[in-house]
C-alpha positions as CSV (number, residue, x, y, z in Angstrom):
1,M,30.8,-92.6,301.1
2,K,29.4,-92.9,297.6
3,T,26.3,-94.2,295.8
4,L,25.1,-94.6,292.2
5,T,22.2,-92.4,290.9
6,A,20.4,-92.1,287.6
7,N,17.1,-91.3,286.1
8,R,14.5,-94.0,285.5
9,L,13.9,-94.6,281.8
10,T,10.1,-94.9,282.0
11,D,9.3,-91.6,283.8
12,G,12.5,-89.7,284.5
13,R,12.4,-90.1,288.3
14,V,15.6,-90.0,290.2
15,I,16.7,-93.5,291.3
16,Y,19.5,-95.0,293.4
17,R,21.2,-98.4,293.1
18,T,20.5,-100.7,296.0
19,A,22.7,-103.4,297.6
20,D,20.7,-106.1,295.9
21,G,21.3,-104.6,292.4
22,Q,17.9,-103.1,292.0
23,W,16.9,-99.4,291.7
24,T,14.9,-97.4,294.2
25,T,13.5,-93.8,294.4
26,Q,14.3,-93.8,298.1
27,L,17.8,-92.3,298.9
28,D,17.8,-94.1,302.3
29,E,17.7,-97.4,300.5
30,A,20.7,-96.6,298.3
31,Q,23.8,-98.8,298.7
32,R,26.6,-97.0,300.5
33,L,29.9,-97.7,298.6
34,S,33.6,-96.9,298.9
35,P,35.0,-94.9,296.0
36,E,36.5,-98.1,294.6
37,E,33.3,-100.1,294.9
38,A,31.3,-97.3,293.2
39,A,33.8,-97.2,290.3
40,E,33.5,-100.9,289.8
41,L,29.7,-100.9,289.8
42,L,29.3,-97.8,287.5
43,P,29.8,-99.9,284.3
44,V,27.2,-102.4,285.5
45,A,24.7,-99.6,286.0
46,E,25.6,-98.0,282.6
47,A,24.8,-101.3,280.9
48,E,21.2,-101.2,282.3
49,F,20.1,-98.7,279.7
50,G,16.6,-100.2,279.7
51,I,16.1,-99.2,283.3
52,A,18.5,-96.3,284.2
53,V,19.5,-93.3,282.1
54,G,22.8,-91.5,282.7
55,P,24.0,-93.3,285.9
56,Y,26.8,-91.6,287.8
57,I,28.5,-91.6,291.2
58,I,27.6,-89.1,294.0
59,D,29.0,-88.4,297.4
60,L,26.9,-89.1,300.5
61,D,27.1,-88.3,304.1
62,E,24.8,-89.6,306.9
63,A,22.2,-86.9,306.1
64,G,22.1,-87.2,302.3
65,P,23.9,-85.8,299.3
66,A,27.4,-84.3,300.1
67,G,30.5,-83.2,298.3
68,Q,30.8,-80.4,295.8
69,K,27.5,-81.2,294.0
70,W,25.4,-81.6,297.1
71,R,23.0,-78.8,296.2
72,R,22.4,-80.2,292.7
73,E,21.7,-83.6,294.1
74,S,19.4,-82.2,296.8
75,I,17.4,-80.5,294.1
76,R,17.2,-83.7,292.0
77,L,15.9,-85.5,295.1
78,A,13.3,-82.9,296.1
79,G,12.1,-81.9,292.6
80,P,12.0,-78.7,290.6
81,T,12.7,-75.4,292.3
82,T,10.3,-73.3,290.2
83,G,6.7,-72.7,291.0
84,T,3.7,-71.2,289.4
85,T,4.4,-67.6,290.7
86,H,6.9,-66.8,287.9
87,V,5.3,-66.1,284.6
88,L,7.5,-65.7,281.5
89,G,6.8,-62.7,279.4
90,A,4.7,-60.9,282.0
91,A,5.0,-57.1,282.0
């Protein structure tokens, strides 16, 4: 199973393409696609440069991001992995 993801132009948030051709920040609302369907829709998403930046196809399973890049997609979905405890240049 696949879906299309990108970053929203206005604020950089992770977004997913829905079945009605819109974009959402909610992964559970993302359209589930076959590999062929995803490949057909990617050029459509790429043409929406006023909405989505850098769209690409990701693998999904029932629980969320899957495939070889599942960790990267999980981090994109959850947000940065750094906190305020690490201070650069501290002795």
